[in-house]
ZATOR-718307 format. One record per residue (C-alpha): residue in three letters; residue number from 1; x, y, z. Coordinates in nm, 3 decimals. Each point is the difference from the previous one (the first is absolute). Layout:
BEGIN
R    aa     i      east     north        up
R   ALA   NUM         X         Y         Z
...
***
This chain:
BEGIN
R    aa     i      east     north        up
R   MET     1     7.959     7.471    14.206
R   GLU     2     0.358    -0.250    -0.038
R   ASN     3    -0.365    -0.296    -0.085
R   VAL     4    -0.049     0.163    -0.319
R   PRO     5     0.214    -0.167    -0.293
R   TYR     6     0.232     0.139    -0.266
R   LYS     7    -0.228    -0.002    -0.296
R   ILE     8    -0.395    -0.022     0.034
R   TYR     9    -0.129    -0.165    -0.263
R   LEU    10    -0.433    -0.017    -0.075
R   THR    11    -0.185    -0.258    -0.128
R   GLU    12    -0.181     0.018    -0.366
R   GLU    13    -0.307    -0.044     0.217
R   GLU    14     0.107     0.362     0.216
R   MET    15     0.080     0.237    -0.271
R   PRO    16    -0.259     0.270    -0.039
R   LYS    17    -0.329    -0.077    -0.230
R   TYR    18    -0.059     0.343     0.000
R   TRP    19     0.211     0.368    -0.002
R   TYR    20    -0.081     0.230     0.256
R   ASN    21    -0.138     0.380    -0.070
R   ILE    22     0.175     0.232     0.222
R   LYS    23    -0.248     0.240    -0.118
R   ALA    24    -0.285    -0.118     0.155
R   ARG    25     0.117     0.037     0.343
R   MET    26     0.214     0.388    -0.074
R   LYS    27    -0.143     0.271     0.176
R   THR    28     0.112     0.215    -0.299
R   GLN    29    -0.093    -0.088    -0.355
R   HIS    30     0.295     0.139    -0.204
R   PRO    31    -0.136     0.236    -0.250
R   PRO    32    -0.118    -0.146    -0.360
R   PHE    33     0.170     0.003    -0.349
R   ILE    34    -0.084     0.366    -0.262
R   ASN    35    -0.062     0.008    -0.261
R   PRO    36     0.292     0.238    -0.091
R   ALA    37    -0.279     0.111    -0.298
R   THR    38    -0.275     0.058     0.187
R   GLN    39     0.144     0.046     0.302
R   LYS    40    -0.280    -0.233     0.163
R   PRO    41     0.041    -0.320     0.139
R   CYS    42     0.137    -0.297    -0.191
R   SER    43    -0.341    -0.223    -0.066
R   LYS    44     0.049    -0.367    -0.081
R   GLU    45    -0.072     0.050    -0.373
R   ASP    46     0.284     0.277    -0.018
R   LEU    47     0.232    -0.272     0.126
R   GLN    48    -0.109    -0.310    -0.229
R   ALA    49     0.230     0.138    -0.301
R   VAL    50     0.321    -0.087     0.244
R   PHE    51    -0.098    -0.258     0.222
R   CYS    52    -0.124    -0.372     0.035
R   ASN    53    -0.391     0.049     0.109
R   ASP    54     0.052    -0.228     0.284
R   CYS    55     0.267     0.219     0.092
R   ILE    56    -0.210     0.292    -0.007
R   GLU    57    -0.183    -0.152     0.283
R   GLN    58     0.227    -0.048     0.183
R   GLU    59     0.171     0.307     0.039
R   LEU    60    -0.340     0.175     0.020
R   ASN    61    -0.137    -0.231     0.282
R   GLU    62     0.038     0.179     0.339
R   THR    63    -0.313    -0.218     0.177
R   ASP    64     0.084    -0.366    -0.030
R   GLU    65     0.284    -0.078     0.300
R   TRP    66     0.040    -0.333    -0.179
R   ILE    67     0.005    -0.106    -0.349
R   GLU    68     0.044    -0.331    -0.123
R   ILE    69     0.267    -0.126    -0.170
R   PRO    70    -0.107    -0.184    -0.353
R   GLU    71     0.140    -0.387     0.054
R   GLU    72     0.163     0.042    -0.353
R   ILE    73     0.255     0.242     0.193
R   ARG    74     0.010    -0.183     0.295
R   ALA    75     0.134    -0.278    -0.203
R   PHE    76     0.257     0.210    -0.161
R   TYR    77     0.132     0.137     0.315
R   LYS    78     0.023    -0.431     0.161
R   MET    79     0.318     0.022    -0.282
R   PHE    80     0.175     0.245     0.183
R   ARG    81    -0.191     0.043     0.378
R   PRO    82    -0.044    -0.008     0.259
R   SER    83     0.321     0.190     0.070
R   PRO    84     0.238    -0.074     0.318
R   LEU    85    -0.027     0.272     0.335
R   VAL    86     0.333    -0.081     0.102
R   ARG    87     0.162     0.137     0.399
R   ALA    88     0.335     0.177    -0.063
R   TYR    89     0.150    -0.150     0.255
R   PHE    90     0.362    -0.006    -0.134
R   LEU    91    -0.067     0.362    -0.046
R   GLU    92    -0.135     0.018     0.317
R   ARG    93     0.300    -0.110     0.185
R   THR    94     0.220     0.222    -0.255
R   LEU    95    -0.126     0.301     0.086
R   ASP    96    -0.056    -0.135     0.378
R   THR    97    -0.305     0.153     0.032
R   PRO    98    -0.276    -0.038     0.222
R   ALA    99    -0.263     0.029    -0.265
R   GLU   100    -0.182    -0.274    -0.193
R   ILE   101     0.068    -0.009    -0.371
R   TYR   102    -0.239    -0.170    -0.268
R   TYR   103     0.037     0.076    -0.373
R   LYS   104    -0.246    -0.147    -0.239
R   PHE   105     0.157    -0.107    -0.316
R   GLU   106    -0.153     0.027    -0.323
R   GLY   107     0.364    -0.075    -0.247
R   ASN   108    -0.159    -0.330    -0.021
R   ASN   109    -0.098    -0.034    -0.355
R   THR   110     0.174     0.055    -0.326
R   SER   111    -0.083     0.386    -0.010
R   GLY   112     0.195     0.052     0.312
R   SER   113    -0.261     0.198     0.158
R   HIS   114    -0.348     0.029     0.151
R   LYS   115    -0.150     0.146    -0.312
R   LEU   116    -0.132    -0.319    -0.140
R   ASN   117    -0.279     0.026     0.202
R   SER   118    -0.149     0.293    -0.130
R   ALA   119     0.116    -0.110    -0.381
R   ALA   120    -0.174    -0.333     0.042
R   ALA   121    -0.315     0.190     0.048
R   GLN   122     0.029     0.209    -0.255
R   ALA   123     0.054    -0.153    -0.246
R   TYR   124    -0.237    -0.238     0.090
R   TYR   125    -0.255     0.283     0.045
R   ALA   126     0.115     0.122    -0.409
R   LYS   127    -0.012    -0.353    -0.153
R   LYS   128    -0.346    -0.048     0.185
R   GLN   129    -0.169     0.301    -0.172
R   GLY   130     0.153    -0.146    -0.374
R   LEU   131     0.245     0.243    -0.040
R   LYS   132     0.291    -0.105    -0.212
R   SER   133     0.336     0.211     0.138
R   ILE   134     0.085     0.241     0.259
R   THR   135     0.261     0.235     0.044
R   THR   136     0.215     0.109     0.330
R   GLU   137     0.301     0.224     0.133
R   THR   138     0.280    -0.183     0.233
R   GLY   139     0.282     0.161     0.215
R   ALA   140     0.216    -0.247     0.147
R   GLY   141    -0.121    -0.272    -0.241
R   GLN   142    -0.200    -0.236     0.290
R   TRP   143    -0.372     0.132    -0.128
R   GLY   144     0.120    -0.034    -0.406
R   THR   145     0.109    -0.360     0.097
R   ALA   146    -0.284    -0.133     0.220
R   LEU   147    -0.270     0.207    -0.255
R   ALA   148     0.182    -0.224    -0.299
R   MET   149    -0.006    -0.335     0.189
R   ALA   150    -0.411     0.063     0.101
R   SER   151     0.004     0.170    -0.329
R   ALA   152     0.162    -0.337    -0.200
R   PHE   153    -0.236    -0.227     0.286
R   TYR   154    -0.316     0.156    -0.121
R   GLY   155     0.098     0.088    -0.397
R   LEU   156    -0.009     0.343    -0.038
R   GLU   157     0.291     0.202    -0.187
R   LEU   158     0.126     0.251     0.227
R   ASP   159     0.194     0.286    -0.084
R   VAL   160     0.231     0.172     0.294
R   TYR   161     0.093     0.295    -0.028
R   MET   162     0.373    -0.003     0.302
R   VAL   163     0.180     0.355     0.120
R   LYS   164     0.282    -0.013    -0.216
R   VAL   165     0.258     0.053     0.233
R   SER   166    -0.152    -0.360     0.203
R   ALA   167     0.015    -0.133    -0.395
R   GLU   168     0.356     0.127     0.053
R   GLN   169     0.091    -0.121     0.342
R   LYS   170    -0.135    -0.319    -0.003
R   PRO   171     0.006    -0.155    -0.377
R   HIS   172    -0.080    -0.366     0.165
R   ARG   173    -0.316     0.105     0.120
R   LYS   174    -0.094     0.133    -0.283
R   GLU   175     0.049    -0.351    -0.238
R   VAL   176    -0.162    -0.165     0.267
R   ILE   177    -0.301     0.204    -0.082
R   ARG   178     0.046    -0.099    -0.359
R   THR   179    -0.010    -0.355     0.052
R   TYR   180    -0.307    -0.002     0.138
R   GLY   181    -0.087     0.167    -0.372
R   ALA   182    -0.058     0.321     0.140
R   ASN   183     0.172     0.313    -0.249
R   VAL   184     0.164     0.225     0.170
R   ILE   185     0.060     0.404    -0.053
R   PRO   186     0.258     0.202     0.153
R   SER   187    -0.223     0.311     0.154
R   PRO   188     0.031     0.251    -0.092
R   SER   189    -0.054    -0.074    -0.358
R   GLU   190    -0.093     0.125    -0.370
R   THR   191    -0.261    -0.311    -0.037
R   THR   192    -0.267     0.239     0.154
R   GLU   193    -0.098     0.365     0.023
R   ALA   194     0.044     0.063     0.313
R   GLY   195     0.341    -0.178    -0.001
R   ARG   196     0.117     0.265    -0.259
R   LYS   197    -0.108     0.259     0.193
R   ILE   198     0.226    -0.050     0.317
R   LEU   199     0.295    -0.059    -0.235
R   LYS   200    -0.069     0.354    -0.153
R   GLU   201    -0.022     0.108     0.354
R   TYR   202     0.254    -0.216     0.175
R   PRO   203     0.279    -0.041    -0.248
R   GLY   204     0.220    -0.325     0.119
R   THR   205    -0.230    -0.097     0.320
R   GLY   206    -0.006    -0.351     0.156
R   GLY   207    -0.374     0.010     0.066
R   SER   208    -0.233    -0.008     0.281
R   LEU   209    -0.253    -0.278     0.044
R   GLY   210    -0.280     0.380    -0.088
R   CYS   211     0.174    -0.045    -0.311
R   ALA   212    -0.086    -0.333    -0.087
R   ILE   213    -0.292     0.021     0.144
R   SER   214    -0.106     0.242    -0.274
R   GLU   215     0.136    -0.215    -0.284
R   ALA   216    -0.227    -0.305     0.115
R   VAL   217    -0.332     0.187     0.073
R   GLU   218     0.039     0.138    -0.344
R   LYS   219     0.116    -0.372    -0.104
R   ALA   220    -0.302    -0.156     0.124
R   CYS   221    -0.228     0.324    -0.081
R   THR   222     0.123    -0.019    -0.415
R   THR   223    -0.043    -0.379    -0.029
R   GLN   224    -0.271    -0.263    -0.069
R   SER   225    -0.180    -0.214     0.298
R   CYS   226     0.370     0.142     0.253
R   ARG   227    -0.082     0.132     0.324
R   TYR   228     0.275     0.186     0.254
R   VAL   229     0.083    -0.221     0.302
R   LEU   230     0.217     0.168     0.251
R   GLY   231     0.223    -0.172     0.258
R   SER   232    -0.052     0.229     0.299
R   VAL   233    -0.197     0.327     0.108
R   LEU   234    -0.259    -0.059    -0.020
R   ASP   235    -0.326    -0.121     0.228
R   HIS   236    -0.050    -0.334    -0.189
R   VAL   237     0.351    -0.058    -0.030
R   LEU   238    -0.004     0.001     0.406
R   LEU   239    -0.273    -0.225     0.069
R   HIS   240     0.179    -0.272    -0.196
R   GLN   241     0.336     0.041     0.172
R   THR   242    -0.191    -0.053     0.351
R   VAL   243     0.057    -0.389    -0.060
R   ILE   244     0.336     0.137     0.181
R   GLY   245    -0.084     0.176     0.325
R   LEU   246    -0.306    -0.308     0.023
R   GLU   247     0.249    -0.245    -0.036
R   SER   248     0.200     0.126     0.243
R   LYS   249    -0.248     0.065     0.236
R   THR   250    -0.126    -0.392    -0.006
R   ALA   251     0.366    -0.061     0.094
R   LEU   252     0.059     0.195     0.281
R   ASP   253    -0.301    -0.056     0.130
R   LYS   254     0.062    -0.416     0.088
R   PHE   255     0.251     0.140     0.185
R   GLY   256    -0.184     0.300     0.277
R   VAL   257     0.242     0.237    -0.264
R   THR   258    -0.190     0.367    -0.016
R   PRO   259     0.266     0.251    -0.171
R   ASP   260     0.142     0.294     0.215
R   LEU   261     0.107     0.145    -0.375
R   VAL   262    -0.067    -0.088    -0.395
R   ILE   263     0.276     0.131    -0.218
R   GLY   264    -0.001     0.050    -0.397
R   CYS   265     0.123     0.141    -0.297
R   VAL   266    -0.163     0.257    -0.115
R   GLY   267     0.003     0.112    -0.403
R   GLY   268    -0.393    -0.068    -0.151
R   GLY   269    -0.105    -0.107     0.310
R   SER   270    -0.115    -0.309    -0.069
R   ASN   271     0.224    -0.240     0.169
R   TYR   272    -0.018     0.169     0.274
R   GLY   273    -0.388     0.057     0.036
R   GLY   274    -0.044    -0.366    -0.068
R   LEU   275     0.247    -0.067     0.289
R   ILE   276    -0.174     0.205     0.265
R   ALA   277    -0.364    -0.005    -0.120
R   PRO   278    -0.104    -0.253     0.240
R   PHE   279     0.181     0.135     0.312
R   LEU   280    -0.064     0.314    -0.028
R   GLY   281    -0.388    -0.115    -0.060
R   ASP   282     0.005    -0.140     0.387
R   ARG   283     0.178     0.314     0.093
R   LEU   284    -0.314     0.212    -0.217
R   GLN   285    -0.246    -0.145     0.239
R   GLY   286     0.238    -0.040     0.359
R   LYS   287     0.097    -0.350     0.023
R   SER   288     0.355     0.133    -0.072
R   GLU   289     0.283     0.255     0.064
R   THR   290     0.164    -0.075    -0.299
R   GLU   291     0.240     0.272    -0.131
R   PHE   292     0.105    -0.029    -0.382
R   LEU   293     0.332     0.136    -0.159
R   GLY   294     0.043     0.087    -0.394
R   VAL   295     0.360    -0.008    -0.067
R   GLU   296     0.054     0.218    -0.346
R   PRO   297     0.304     0.119    -0.181
R   ALA   298     0.168     0.311     0.086
R   SER   299     0.034     0.063    -0.390
R   CYS   300    -0.402    -0.018    -0.064
R   PRO   301    -0.137     0.127     0.355
R   SER   302    -0.380     0.021    -0.121
R   LEU   303    -0.117    -0.084     0.294
R   THR   304     0.263     0.197     0.252
R   ARG   305     0.025     0.294    -0.216
R   GLY   306    -0.316    -0.019    -0.217
R   LYS   307    -0.254     0.223     0.015
R   PHE   308    -0.394    -0.161     0.002
R   VAL   309    -0.160     0.106    -0.290
R   TYR   310    -0.164    -0.105    -0.312
R   ASP   311     0.250    -0.121    -0.288
R   PHE   312     0.020    -0.188    -0.312
R   CYS   313     0.091    -0.365     0.056
R   ASP   314     0.273     0.032    -0.311
R   SER   315     0.217     0.261    -0.170
R   ALA   316    -0.181     0.088    -0.270
R   LYS   317    -0.348     0.064     0.186
R   THR   318    -0.124    -0.263    -0.193
R   THR   319    -0.248    -0.161     0.273
R   PRO   320    -0.223     0.138     0.310
R   LEU   321     0.070     0.214     0.255
R   ALA   322     0.125    -0.190     0.273
R   LYS   323    -0.030     0.177     0.370
R   MET   324     0.347    -0.121     0.148
R   TYR   325     0.329     0.111     0.195
R   THR   326     0.172     0.075    -0.329
R   LEU   327     0.372     0.159    -0.141
R   GLY   328    -0.197     0.116    -0.274
R   CYS   329    -0.072    -0.206    -0.332
R   GLY   330     0.315     0.202    -0.135
R   PHE   331     0.246    -0.125     0.254
R   MET   332     0.256    -0.181    -0.171
R   PRO   333     0.176    -0.235     0.282
R   SER   334     0.339    -0.069    -0.013
R   ALA   335     0.164    -0.360    -0.132
R   SER   336    -0.056    -0.150     0.334
R   HIS   337     0.061    -0.406     0.033
R   ALA   338    -0.343    -0.034     0.210
R   GLY   339    -0.175     0.044    -0.359
R   GLY   340    -0.343    -0.115     0.098
R   LEU   341     0.023     0.314     0.221
R   ARG   342     0.057     0.210    -0.221
R   TYR   343    -0.374     0.201    -0.055
R   HIS   344    -0.070     0.282     0.050
R   GLY   345    -0.380    -0.046     0.200
R   MET   346    -0.109    -0.222     0.277
R   SER   347    -0.363    -0.238     0.027
R   PRO   348    -0.262     0.290     0.071
R   ILE   349    -0.054    -0.310     0.291
R   VAL   350     0.308     0.055     0.132
R   SER   351     0.024     0.353    -0.033
R   GLN   352    -0.373     0.066     0.183
R   LEU   353     0.135    -0.284     0.300
R   TYR   354     0.281     0.242    -0.034
R   HIS   355    -0.112     0.320     0.021
R   ASP   356    -0.292    -0.112     0.266
R   GLY   357     0.312    -0.101     0.263
R   TYR   358    -0.038    -0.417    -0.037
R   MET   359     0.337    -0.082    -0.099
R   ASN   360     0.340     0.252     0.021
R   ALA   361     0.278    -0.075    -0.319
R   VAL   362     0.375     0.120    -0.050
R   ALA   363     0.204     0.002    -0.275
R   VAL   364     0.373    -0.154    -0.019
R   THR   365     0.258     0.020    -0.198
R   GLN   366     0.196    -0.274    -0.258
R   ASN   367     0.326    -0.057     0.230
R   LYS   368    -0.191    -0.010     0.275
R   VAL   369    -0.285    -0.264    -0.186
R   PHE   370     0.280    -0.245    -0.150
R   GLU   371     0.200    -0.003     0.375
R   ALA   372    -0.324    -0.095     0.106
R   ALA   373    -0.059    -0.301    -0.296
R   VAL   374     0.386    -0.139     0.039
R   LYS   375    -0.071    -0.010     0.385
R   PHE   376    -0.301    -0.192    -0.067
R   ALA   377     0.172    -0.201    -0.233
R   LYS   378     0.308    -0.137     0.199
R   CYS   379    -0.284    -0.122     0.311
R   GLU   380    -0.302    -0.082    -0.197
R   GLY   381     0.127    -0.169    -0.337
R   ILE   382    -0.213     0.200    -0.246
R   LEU   383     0.114     0.253    -0.226
R   PRO   384    -0.206     0.282     0.035
R   ALA   385    -0.188     0.231    -0.288
R   PRO   386     0.115     0.349     0.044
R   GLU   387    -0.367     0.131     0.058
R   SER   388    -0.074    -0.293     0.300
R   SER   389     0.285     0.088     0.154
R   HIS   390    -0.131     0.394     0.054
R   ALA   391    -0.200    -0.228     0.283
R   ILE   392     0.301    -0.157     0.129
R   ALA   393     0.153     0.279     0.068
R   ALA   394    -0.295     0.138     0.133
R   ALA   395    -0.045    -0.302     0.226
R   ILE   396     0.401    -0.020     0.167
R   ASP   397    -0.039     0.322     0.086
R   ALA   398    -0.317    -0.119     0.180
R   ALA   399     0.152    -0.297     0.153
R   LEU   400     0.309     0.275     0.096
R   GLU   401    -0.256     0.214     0.234
R   CYS   402    -0.101    -0.273     0.118
R   LYS   403     0.375    -0.122     0.125
R   ARG   404     0.053     0.382     0.095
R   THR   405    -0.324     0.022     0.217
R   GLY   406    -0.058    -0.366     0.139
R   ARG   407    -0.366    -0.001    -0.141
R   LYS   408    -0.094    -0.319    -0.201
R   LYS   409    -0.186     0.063    -0.288
R   ARG   410    -0.137    -0.234    -0.228
R   ILE   411     0.114     0.108    -0.349
R   LEU   412    -0.132    -0.119    -0.358
R   PHE   413     0.110     0.116    -0.310
R   GLY   414    -0.037    -0.081    -0.409
R   LEU   415     0.225    -0.141    -0.167
R   THR   416    -0.118     0.045    -0.377
R   GLY   417     0.196    -0.182    -0.162
R   THR   418     0.389    -0.098    -0.149
R   GLY   419     0.284     0.198    -0.131
R   TYR   420     0.216    -0.265    -0.201
R   PHE   421    -0.126     0.237    -0.289
R   ASP   422     0.173     0.342     0.171
R   LEU   423     0.367    -0.148     0.028
R   SER   424     0.103     0.310    -0.222
R   ALA   425    -0.125     0.181     0.327
R   TYR   426     0.170    -0.188     0.251
R   LYS   427     0.317    -0.010    -0.176
R   GLN   428    -0.013     0.365     0.016
R   PHE   429    -0.074     0.014     0.374
R   ASN   430     0.368    -0.281     0.033
R   ASP   431     0.141     0.197    -0.191
R   GLY   432    -0.005     0.287     0.213
R   THR   433    -0.146     0.232    -0.329
R   MET   434    -0.373     0.019     0.073
R   GLN   435    -0.203     0.378     0.017
R   ASP   436    -0.231     0.119     0.227
R   TYR   437    -0.229     0.248    -0.121
R   VAL   438    -0.246     0.234     0.210
R   PRO   439    -0.207     0.217    -0.232
R   THR   440     0.088     0.377     0.100
R   GLU   441    -0.312     0.238     0.065
R   ALA   442     0.059     0.136    -0.329
R   ASP   443    -0.038    -0.340    -0.123
R   LEU   444    -0.319    -0.047     0.134
R   GLN   445    -0.148     0.297    -0.130
R   LYS   446     0.026    -0.132    -0.363
R   GLY   447    -0.171    -0.214     0.083
R   PHE   448    -0.262     0.161     0.234
R   ASP   449    -0.010     0.241    -0.296
R   THR   450    -0.165    -0.236    -0.261
R   VAL   451    -0.315    -0.105     0.229
R   PRO   452    -0.286     0.109    -0.155
R   ARG   453    -0.159     0.344     0.080
R   CYS   454    -0.370    -0.121    -0.002
R   ARG   455    -0.314     0.057     0.256
R   VAL   456     0.048    -0.304     0.130
R   ASN   457     0.338     0.104     0.128
R   GLU   458    -0.061     0.406     0.044
R   ASP   459    -0.043    -0.114     0.400
R   LEU   460     0.318    -0.198     0.010
R   LEU   461     0.344     0.211    -0.165
***
């Protein structure tokens, strides 16, 4: 396919007008959220105190394969979409591989990542509902930045609970969020009951996404005309991210390319799920044999070493229970530089697909991730985010396997964002001081001990 250009750009007319709801095609639906108080499936009413009404409708929709993107959101998307699909000719040449490598680049907006796809949608729905403010958590800061941009556009107030270690590692990311008018609170904090409880139990902790979620949910539930907005994990967030996969598929279809392998980094699972959804839809209909690979950090291996059980989505145990691959809501990850992947659980959709054998997963260490990032930057000219570099590392491995076996594969991976706010991490790598941390079985058991012992988990633990 040497006739494929280096970059494939779609026109505005070719941008998706509908999101793709993979749940309508899944052979097995993931189990519903459970209300921890009643031990029964959550109703729409249970969720309305926390989430926007339109997002709840999307969260519970298992039947409509295509869900229309409102014109107002599509207009917002046109500020930064469509994003380019790139044939990585220079990486192929560097690796001397027969593989064709493609990547979908989502870093061409101020947030530096794919996160704006869902931030634009969720802020729009909050404004449509007449809300005055929203709250959220952020790990590496891309989600906080994206939601700050969208909130400013729609005139909403925003409180961002940023994982404390990320706020310390990335002060400039915090300032971008503040520049867009949002209030940033390092988490865990003294501003919420959940934060104070976590600080008492784990003094000196650098926090986690689970901690930050707890504080943001509490803030939403105790503030008038306010709702909580999540940047990953939930079905409606993954739905919004399907613009990534849909654009990728349209671009590849122009040149008759069907990927043999689609790779993405997985933390909460939304960017990965959004990338693979249209391709997986084809596989579920028998139209392709494409394989799928999720790549997570070895320091927070929820898919590769977690348990498929019901667990709280936050550390303070205030959210509904979700059945997912989890390390336990009390798991405290190490301060790895892939802040966006430091989440104890995984998207219920991605978890179910993994459990049913429709995808594989691998975990990689920090030094291997940054080796791949530097190799990619030198030949492709983009400094990738640590999160994205997990996918790059796996794509390089797959391409080198093609070199060893002589088999030619078409590999697509998601380049979810840029790493220009991650220079302290690159400095550690360049200085040779970066440490790899892999939790022991004893470390993991501490997290598993926090999984709720309740009726819905009786046969799972």
